[in-house]
MITORLUM-497258 format. One record per residue (C-alpha): residue number from 1; residue in one letter; x, y, z. Coordinates in steps of 0.25 Angstrom, whole numbers, plus 5000, padded with zeros to 4 digits. Example, Ala and Ser with C-alpha at 12.3 -4.5 7.8 and 13.67 -1.06 7.14 Angstrom:
<rs>
+-----+------+------+------+------+
| pos | code |   xx |   yy |   zz |
+-----+------+------+------+------+
|   1 |    A | 5049 | 4982 | 5031 |
|   2 |    S | 5055 | 4996 | 5029 |
+-----+------+------+------+------+
</rs>
This chain:
<rs>
+-----+------+------+------+------+
| pos | code |   xx |   yy |   zz |
+-----+------+------+------+------+
|   1 |    X | 5001 | 5000 | 5000 |
|   2 |    X | 5004 | 5014 | 4996 |
|   3 |    X | 4999 | 5026 | 5003 |
|   4 |    X | 4999 | 5041 | 4998 |
|   5 |    X | 5000 | 5052 | 5005 |
|   6 |    X | 4997 | 5066 | 5003 |
|   7 |    X | 4999 | 5078 | 5005 |
|   8 |    X | 4985 | 5082 | 5012 |
|   9 |    X | 4990 | 5071 | 5022 |
|  10 |    X | 4981 | 5061 | 5016 |
|  11 |    X | 4986 | 5048 | 5011 |
|  12 |    X | 4980 | 5036 | 5003 |
|  13 |    X | 4984 | 5023 | 4998 |
|  14 |    X | 4988 | 5022 | 4983 |
|  15 |    X | 4987 | 5011 | 4972 |
|  16 |    X | 5003 | 5007 | 4969 |
|  17 |    X | 5005 | 4999 | 4957 |
|  18 |    X | 5019 | 4992 | 4952 |
|  19 |    X | 5022 | 5004 | 4943 |
|  20 |    X | 5023 | 5012 | 4954 |
|  21 |    X | 5034 | 5003 | 4962 |
|  22 |    X | 5047 | 5003 | 4958 |
|  23 |    X | 5061 | 4995 | 4964 |
|  24 |    X | 5056 | 4980 | 4966 |
|  25 |    X | 5063 | 4970 | 4961 |
|  26 |    X | 5061 | 4955 | 4963 |
|  27 |    X | 5075 | 4950 | 4953 |
|  28 |    X | 5083 | 4953 | 4966 |
|  29 |    X | 5083 | 4949 | 4981 |
|  30 |    X | 5084 | 4959 | 4992 |
|  31 |    X | 5076 | 4969 | 4997 |
|  32 |    X | 5070 | 4980 | 4987 |
|  33 |    X | 5065 | 4995 | 4987 |
|  34 |    X | 5053 | 4998 | 4981 |
|  35 |    X | 5048 | 5011 | 4976 |
|  36 |    X | 5033 | 5015 | 4976 |
|  37 |    X | 5033 | 5028 | 4967 |
|  38 |    X | 5018 | 5036 | 4968 |
|  39 |    X | 5013 | 5050 | 4965 |
|  40 |    X | 5028 | 5052 | 4965 |
|  41 |    X | 5030 | 5048 | 4979 |
|  42 |    X | 5041 | 5036 | 4982 |
|  43 |    X | 5038 | 5026 | 4994 |
|  44 |    X | 5048 | 5013 | 4996 |
|  45 |    X | 5048 | 4999 | 5001 |
|  46 |    X | 5056 | 4989 | 5003 |
|  47 |    X | 5053 | 4973 | 4997 |
|  48 |    X | 5063 | 4962 | 4999 |
|  49 |    X | 5065 | 4951 | 4987 |
|  50 |    X | 5069 | 4938 | 4993 |
|  51 |    X | 5074 | 4925 | 4983 |
|  52 |    X | 5065 | 4913 | 4981 |
|  53 |    X | 5071 | 4905 | 4991 |
|  54 |    X | 5067 | 4918 | 5002 |
|  55 |    X | 5080 | 4922 | 5006 |
|  56 |    X | 5082 | 4937 | 5009 |
|  57 |    X | 5094 | 4943 | 5005 |
|  58 |    X | 5102 | 4950 | 5015 |
|  59 |    X | 5114 | 4956 | 5010 |
|  60 |    X | 5123 | 4957 | 4998 |
|  61 |    X | 5141 | 4956 | 4999 |
|  62 |    X | 5150 | 4958 | 4987 |
|  63 |    X | 5159 | 4946 | 4987 |
|  64 |    X | 5167 | 4950 | 4975 |
|  65 |    X | 5169 | 4965 | 4972 |
|  66 |    X | 5169 | 4967 | 4956 |
|  67 |    X | 5183 | 4964 | 4948 |
|  68 |    X | 5182 | 4979 | 4944 |
|  69 |    X | 5184 | 4988 | 4956 |
|  70 |    X | 5193 | 4998 | 4948 |
|  71 |    X | 5187 | 5009 | 4939 |
|  72 |    X | 5190 | 5020 | 4931 |
|  73 |    X | 5183 | 5031 | 4930 |
|  74 |    X | 5170 | 5029 | 4920 |
|  75 |    X | 5172 | 5016 | 4921 |
|  76 |    X | 5160 | 5006 | 4922 |
|  77 |    X | 5154 | 4996 | 4933 |
|  78 |    X | 5160 | 4983 | 4934 |
|  79 |    X | 5154 | 4971 | 4943 |
|  80 |    X | 5159 | 4960 | 4937 |
|  81 |    X | 5166 | 4951 | 4949 |
|  82 |    X | 5155 | 4957 | 4957 |
|  83 |    X | 5150 | 4945 | 4969 |
|  84 |    X | 5137 | 4951 | 4977 |
|  85 |    X | 5133 | 4940 | 4987 |
|  86 |    X | 5119 | 4941 | 4992 |
|  87 |    X | 5117 | 4936 | 5006 |
|  88 |    X | 5102 | 4929 | 5011 |
|  89 |    X | 5095 | 4929 | 5024 |
|  90 |    X | 5097 | 4914 | 5024 |
|  91 |    X | 5114 | 4914 | 5024 |
|  92 |    X | 5114 | 4912 | 5011 |
|  93 |    X | 5121 | 4919 | 5000 |
|  94 |    X | 5122 | 4921 | 4984 |
|  95 |    X | 5129 | 4928 | 4974 |
|  96 |    X | 5119 | 4939 | 4965 |
|  97 |    X | 5119 | 4947 | 4954 |
|  98 |    X | 5125 | 4960 | 4954 |
|  99 |    X | 5124 | 4971 | 4943 |
| 100 |    X | 5126 | 4986 | 4941 |
| 101 |    X | 5111 | 4992 | 4947 |
| 102 |    X | 5116 | 4985 | 4959 |
| 103 |    X | 5128 | 4993 | 4960 |
| 104 |    X | 5129 | 5008 | 4963 |
| 105 |    X | 5141 | 5018 | 4968 |
| 106 |    X | 5150 | 5016 | 4955 |
| 107 |    X | 5154 | 5029 | 4949 |
| 108 |    X | 5166 | 5028 | 4942 |
| 109 |    X | 5165 | 5043 | 4936 |
| 110 |    X | 5175 | 5048 | 4948 |
| 111 |    X | 5187 | 5040 | 4953 |
| 112 |    X | 5188 | 5034 | 4968 |
| 113 |    X | 5183 | 5023 | 4976 |
| 114 |    X | 5169 | 5019 | 4974 |
| 115 |    X | 5159 | 5010 | 4983 |
| 116 |    X | 5147 | 5001 | 4974 |
| 117 |    X | 5137 | 4996 | 4980 |
| 118 |    X | 5130 | 4983 | 4976 |
| 119 |    X | 5116 | 4983 | 4982 |
| 120 |    X | 5108 | 4969 | 4980 |
| 121 |    X | 5096 | 4966 | 4985 |
| 122 |    X | 5094 | 4980 | 4996 |
| 123 |    X | 5108 | 4976 | 5000 |
| 124 |    X | 5122 | 4982 | 4995 |
| 125 |    X | 5138 | 4981 | 4999 |
| 126 |    X | 5149 | 4988 | 4992 |
| 127 |    X | 5162 | 4987 | 4984 |
| 128 |    X | 5173 | 4999 | 4981 |
| 129 |    X | 5177 | 5002 | 4966 |
| 130 |    X | 5189 | 5011 | 4963 |
| 131 |    X | 5187 | 5022 | 4951 |
| 132 |    X | 5201 | 5028 | 4948 |
| 133 |    X | 5203 | 5039 | 4939 |
| 134 |    X | 5206 | 5039 | 4925 |
| 135 |    X | 5222 | 5036 | 4923 |
| 136 |    X | 5226 | 5046 | 4912 |
| 137 |    X | 5240 | 5053 | 4907 |
| 138 |    X | 5244 | 5066 | 4911 |
| 139 |    X | 5258 | 5067 | 4904 |
| 140 |    X | 5271 | 5060 | 4900 |
| 141 |    X | 5286 | 5061 | 4903 |
| 142 |    X | 5298 | 5056 | 4898 |
| 143 |    X | 5305 | 5048 | 4909 |
| 144 |    X | 5314 | 5045 | 4899 |
| 145 |    X | 5322 | 5050 | 4890 |
| 146 |    X | 5323 | 5041 | 4876 |
| 147 |    X | 5338 | 5036 | 4873 |
| 148 |    X | 5340 | 5043 | 4862 |
| 149 |    X | 5336 | 5060 | 4862 |
| 150 |    X | 5348 | 5064 | 4853 |
| 151 |    X | 5348 | 5060 | 4837 |
| 152 |    X | 5355 | 5063 | 4826 |
| 153 |    X | 5350 | 5067 | 4813 |
| 154 |    X | 5340 | 5056 | 4807 |
| 155 |    X | 5339 | 5048 | 4819 |
| 156 |    X | 5326 | 5043 | 4824 |
| 157 |    X | 5317 | 5044 | 4837 |
| 158 |    X | 5322 | 5035 | 4846 |
| 159 |    X | 5313 | 5033 | 4860 |
| 160 |    X | 5319 | 5023 | 4866 |
| 161 |    X | 5322 | 5024 | 4880 |
| 162 |    X | 5310 | 5033 | 4882 |
| 163 |    X | 5303 | 5032 | 4893 |
| 164 |    X | 5287 | 5040 | 4894 |
| 165 |    X | 5280 | 5042 | 4907 |
| 166 |    X | 5265 | 5043 | 4908 |
| 167 |    X | 5259 | 5050 | 4919 |
| 168 |    X | 5246 | 5048 | 4925 |
| 169 |    X | 5234 | 5057 | 4932 |
| 170 |    X | 5235 | 5046 | 4945 |
| 171 |    X | 5249 | 5049 | 4945 |
| 172 |    X | 5257 | 5035 | 4939 |
| 173 |    X | 5264 | 5035 | 4927 |
| 174 |    X | 5267 | 5025 | 4919 |
| 175 |    X | 5280 | 5023 | 4907 |
| 176 |    X | 5273 | 5022 | 4892 |
| 177 |    X | 5276 | 5019 | 4880 |
| 178 |    X | 5281 | 5027 | 4869 |
| 179 |    X | 5286 | 5025 | 4856 |
| 180 |    X | 5290 | 5035 | 4842 |
| 181 |    X | 5276 | 5039 | 4841 |
| 182 |    X | 5275 | 5045 | 4854 |
| 183 |    X | 5288 | 5054 | 4849 |
| 184 |    X | 5286 | 5067 | 4841 |
| 185 |    X | 5294 | 5078 | 4838 |
| 186 |    X | 5307 | 5069 | 4832 |
| 187 |    X | 5316 | 5074 | 4819 |
| 188 |    X | 5329 | 5070 | 4818 |
| 189 |    X | 5331 | 5076 | 4804 |
| 190 |    X | 5335 | 5090 | 4810 |
| 191 |    X | 5344 | 5093 | 4821 |
| 192 |    X | 5341 | 5099 | 4834 |
| 193 |    X | 5331 | 5097 | 4848 |
| 194 |    X | 5320 | 5090 | 4846 |
| 195 |    X | 5306 | 5089 | 4854 |
| 196 |    X | 5302 | 5075 | 4855 |
| 197 |    X | 5285 | 5075 | 4860 |
| 198 |    X | 5281 | 5061 | 4867 |
| 199 |    X | 5265 | 5059 | 4865 |
| 200 |    X | 5258 | 5050 | 4872 |
| 201 |    X | 5243 | 5049 | 4874 |
| 202 |    X | 5243 | 5065 | 4874 |
| 203 |    X | 5256 | 5068 | 4881 |
| 204 |    X | 5269 | 5073 | 4879 |
| 205 |    X | 5282 | 5073 | 4884 |
| 206 |    X | 5295 | 5083 | 4877 |
| 207 |    X | 5308 | 5075 | 4875 |
| 208 |    X | 5319 | 5084 | 4867 |
| 209 |    X | 5328 | 5075 | 4857 |
| 210 |    X | 5340 | 5080 | 4850 |
| 211 |    X | 5346 | 5078 | 4835 |
| 212 |    X | 5359 | 5081 | 4833 |
| 213 |    X | 5365 | 5089 | 4821 |
| 214 |    X | 5373 | 5080 | 4809 |
| 215 |    X | 5389 | 5081 | 4817 |
| 216 |    X | 5382 | 5087 | 4831 |
| 217 |    X | 5381 | 5081 | 4845 |
| 218 |    X | 5376 | 5083 | 4857 |
| 219 |    X | 5387 | 5084 | 4867 |
| 220 |    X | 5380 | 5089 | 4878 |
| 221 |    X | 5368 | 5097 | 4885 |
| 222 |    X | 5368 | 5108 | 4896 |
| 223 |    X | 5355 | 5114 | 4903 |
| 224 |    X | 5360 | 5130 | 4902 |
| 225 |    X | 5347 | 5133 | 4908 |
| 226 |    X | 5338 | 5125 | 4918 |
| 227 |    X | 5323 | 5125 | 4917 |
| 228 |    X | 5316 | 5137 | 4925 |
| 229 |    X | 5311 | 5129 | 4935 |
| 230 |    X | 5318 | 5122 | 4946 |
| 231 |    X | 5310 | 5119 | 4957 |
| 232 |    X | 5297 | 5109 | 4957 |
| 233 |    X | 5287 | 5105 | 4966 |
| 234 |    X | 5283 | 5094 | 4967 |
| 235 |    X | 5274 | 5086 | 4956 |
| 236 |    X | 5278 | 5099 | 4946 |
| 237 |    X | 5283 | 5095 | 4933 |
| 238 |    X | 5295 | 5097 | 4923 |
| 239 |    X | 5297 | 5111 | 4918 |
| 240 |    X | 5310 | 5112 | 4911 |
| 241 |    X | 5306 | 5126 | 4906 |
| 242 |    X | 5319 | 5136 | 4903 |
| 243 |    X | 5327 | 5125 | 4901 |
| 244 |    X | 5340 | 5126 | 4893 |
| 245 |    X | 5349 | 5116 | 4886 |
| 246 |    X | 5360 | 5117 | 4877 |
| 247 |    X | 5365 | 5106 | 4869 |
| 248 |    X | 5379 | 5106 | 4865 |
| 249 |    X | 5386 | 5097 | 4855 |
| 250 |    X | 5398 | 5093 | 4851 |
| 251 |    X | 5402 | 5103 | 4840 |
| 252 |    X | 5401 | 5114 | 4852 |
| 253 |    X | 5388 | 5118 | 4850 |
| 254 |    X | 5379 | 5120 | 4857 |
| 255 |    X | 5361 | 5123 | 4857 |
| 256 |    X | 5352 | 5126 | 4867 |
| 257 |    X | 5341 | 5112 | 4865 |
| 258 |    X | 5328 | 5113 | 4870 |
| 259 |    X | 5325 | 5101 | 4880 |
| 260 |    X | 5311 | 5095 | 4882 |
| 261 |    X | 5306 | 5089 | 4896 |
| 262 |    X | 5307 | 5076 | 4891 |
| 263 |    X | 5322 | 5077 | 4893 |
| 264 |    X | 5324 | 5081 | 4908 |
| 265 |    X | 5324 | 5068 | 4917 |
| 266 |    X | 5324 | 5068 | 4931 |
| 267 |    X | 5312 | 5077 | 4935 |
| 268 |    X | 5306 | 5072 | 4947 |
| 269 |    X | 5294 | 5081 | 4956 |
| 270 |    X | 5288 | 5071 | 4963 |
| 271 |    X | 5299 | 5074 | 4973 |
| 272 |    X | 5307 | 5084 | 4981 |
| 273 |    X | 5321 | 5089 | 4977 |
| 274 |    X | 5332 | 5092 | 4967 |
| 275 |    X | 5332 | 5085 | 4953 |
| 276 |    X | 5342 | 5084 | 4942 |
| 277 |    X | 5335 | 5085 | 4930 |
| 278 |    X | 5342 | 5081 | 4917 |
| 279 |    X | 5340 | 5085 | 4902 |
| 280 |    X | 5342 | 5073 | 4893 |
| 281 |    X | 5347 | 5075 | 4875 |
| 282 |    X | 5354 | 5066 | 4870 |
| 283 |    X | 5361 | 5058 | 4882 |
| 284 |    X | 5365 | 5073 | 4889 |
| 285 |    X | 5359 | 5078 | 4899 |
| 286 |    X | 5360 | 5090 | 4908 |
| 287 |    X | 5353 | 5090 | 4921 |
| 288 |    X | 5346 | 5104 | 4931 |
| 289 |    X | 5342 | 5103 | 4944 |
| 290 |    X | 5326 | 5106 | 4948 |
| 291 |    X | 5321 | 5104 | 4963 |
| 292 |    X | 5307 | 5098 | 4966 |
| 293 |    X | 5302 | 5106 | 4980 |
| 294 |    X | 5293 | 5099 | 4990 |
| 295 |    X | 5280 | 5102 | 4994 |
| 296 |    X | 5282 | 5116 | 5005 |
| 297 |    X | 5279 | 5129 | 5004 |
| 298 |    X | 5285 | 5141 | 5001 |
| 299 |    X | 5285 | 5154 | 4994 |
| 300 |    X | 5290 | 5165 | 4986 |
| 301 |    X | 5287 | 5180 | 4985 |
| 302 |    X | 5294 | 5192 | 4979 |
| 303 |    X | 5288 | 5207 | 4978 |
| 304 |    X | 5283 | 5207 | 4963 |
| 305 |    X | 5272 | 5201 | 4953 |
| 306 |    X | 5275 | 5191 | 4944 |
| 307 |    X | 5273 | 5201 | 4932 |
| 308 |    X | 5284 | 5212 | 4934 |
| 309 |    X | 5287 | 5224 | 4927 |
| 310 |    X | 5300 | 5228 | 4923 |
| 311 |    X | 5305 | 5241 | 4933 |
| 312 |    X | 5294 | 5236 | 4943 |
| 313 |    X | 5304 | 5230 | 4953 |
| 314 |    X | 5302 | 5232 | 4968 |
| 315 |    X | 5316 | 5232 | 4977 |
| 316 |    X | 5325 | 5240 | 4966 |
| 317 |    X | 5322 | 5231 | 4955 |
| 318 |    X | 5323 | 5218 | 4962 |
| 319 |    X | 5312 | 5205 | 4965 |
| 320 |    X | 5311 | 5203 | 4979 |
| 321 |    X | 5308 | 5187 | 4982 |
| 322 |    X | 5306 | 5180 | 4999 |
| 323 |    X | 5302 | 5165 | 5000 |
| 324 |    X | 5291 | 5163 | 5010 |
| 325 |    X | 5296 | 5147 | 5015 |
| 326 |    X | 5293 | 5136 | 5025 |
| 327 |    X | 5301 | 5139 | 5036 |
| 328 |    X | 5309 | 5127 | 5033 |
| 329 |    X | 5314 | 5132 | 5021 |
| 330 |    X | 5329 | 5140 | 5027 |
| 331 |    X | 5336 | 5138 | 5009 |
| 332 |    X | 5333 | 5147 | 4998 |
| 333 |    X | 5337 | 5146 | 4982 |
| 334 |    X | 5331 | 5156 | 4974 |
| 335 |    X | 5333 | 5154 | 4958 |
| 336 |    X | 5329 | 5165 | 4948 |
| 337 |    X | 5325 | 5161 | 4934 |
| 338 |    X | 5333 | 5148 | 4936 |
| 339 |    X | 5346 | 5154 | 4941 |
| 340 |    X | 5348 | 5150 | 4957 |
| 341 |    X | 5352 | 5163 | 4967 |
| 342 |    X | 5363 | 5164 | 4978 |
| 343 |    X | 5349 | 5169 | 4987 |
| 344 |    X | 5346 | 5159 | 4997 |
| 345 |    X | 5337 | 5167 | 5006 |
| 346 |    X | 5323 | 5167 | 5006 |
| 347 |    X | 5322 | 5180 | 4999 |
| 348 |    X | 5330 | 5186 | 4989 |
| 349 |    X | 5328 | 5197 | 4978 |
| 350 |    X | 5332 | 5197 | 4962 |
| 351 |    X | 5337 | 5211 | 4955 |
| 352 |    X | 5333 | 5213 | 4941 |
| 353 |    X | 5326 | 5203 | 4933 |
| 354 |    X | 5326 | 5201 | 4918 |
| 355 |    X | 5312 | 5204 | 4912 |
| 356 |    X | 5305 | 5191 | 4911 |
| 357 |    X | 5301 | 5180 | 4918 |
| 358 |    X | 5309 | 5174 | 4930 |
| 359 |    X | 5306 | 5164 | 4940 |
| 360 |    X | 5311 | 5165 | 4955 |
| 361 |    X | 5313 | 5152 | 4964 |
| 362 |    X | 5315 | 5149 | 4978 |
| 363 |    X | 5319 | 5136 | 4982 |
| 364 |    X | 5319 | 5136 | 4999 |
| 365 |    X | 5325 | 5122 | 5006 |
| 366 |    X | 5325 | 5118 | 5020 |
| 367 |    X | 5334 | 5109 | 5028 |
| 368 |    X | 5330 | 5097 | 5024 |
| 369 |    X | 5332 | 5100 | 5011 |
| 370 |    X | 5318 | 5102 | 5007 |
| 371 |    X | 5315 | 5112 | 4996 |
| 372 |    X | 5304 | 5121 | 4990 |
| 373 |    X | 5303 | 5132 | 4980 |
| 374 |    X | 5294 | 5141 | 4975 |
| 375 |    X | 5295 | 5152 | 4964 |
| 376 |    X | 5289 | 5165 | 4957 |
| 377 |    X | 5290 | 5168 | 4941 |
| 378 |    X | 5288 | 5182 | 4939 |
| 379 |    X | 5290 | 5190 | 4925 |
| 380 |    X | 5298 | 5204 | 4924 |
| 381 |    X | 5292 | 5211 | 4914 |
| 382 |    X | 5299 | 5221 | 4903 |
+-----+------+------+------+------+
</rs>
């Protein structure tokens, strides 16, 4: 019997047919919630479907998890291997069929651990899955140079010995296979430096090789100007902007040559300290050093904006720089445009700078050898 209640406080029994009822399913055992709908209002009650032998379901247990419990974003649910056992009031049990309609909580649109609920006959049990973020390539690096980086006119490209490492968004990396089809820019028909580009899955890494002039051989290389950037924070990428490399030949001639980051080995910004970086070409090398600084705090201030008009200097045409540092730091090094200065105190004055960009770097250290640095870049306009 279904009773309808009205806003005036009256009520009456109403006729209900099967069309007003949903939720009944006798194909499976257990407790079923039945919904009655009349005039847009609903009421519910429960029925129990028992087995033909009269036993009643008392619970379920996941006795074997699905084979697949690790998913990538966007994957579909796979219940293969899932075993669910139903228990009854006469202490008997049996395996029951479970489909996706019995399962809730699955969502592979976001990464993380998900709790999946299996519902059978009004009873539930759970298992967990892990949805992993899609592993994507973020870049490539030349981690070992090819054996041959010096060629004669007419030689063919040889990448034997070259190792290329792919980096991924989850912090992992792996060596990838590279063939000559991945390399462009090689031309041995003319002498000089050649910038090669290694391409893998849309990402590139540069490498410089040299083609000798006929009857002229490279005898040594020298870094005549190190890169502008000499200090790095943990995790920063190599920057060789400003580096000048000179090539010397066996006929006593020399020339400036272009070098790419792929020719530099020894850079590792995952740990702090002084690193020796080698520029390699044709089996020859020269080195420079950089400093990787640990996480700490230090600041540098000076008496001017970052864009300064010539003649607008304060302090009679001089700039005054002062360090505000963690109390642990007691030794200071100052570097102006890549050249270290003699001052070792926490403040310096620099007189008369040329028109153009300038970079001032301070490196602070404590008694344990821990170092940290800060820099200011500014420009003097003519």
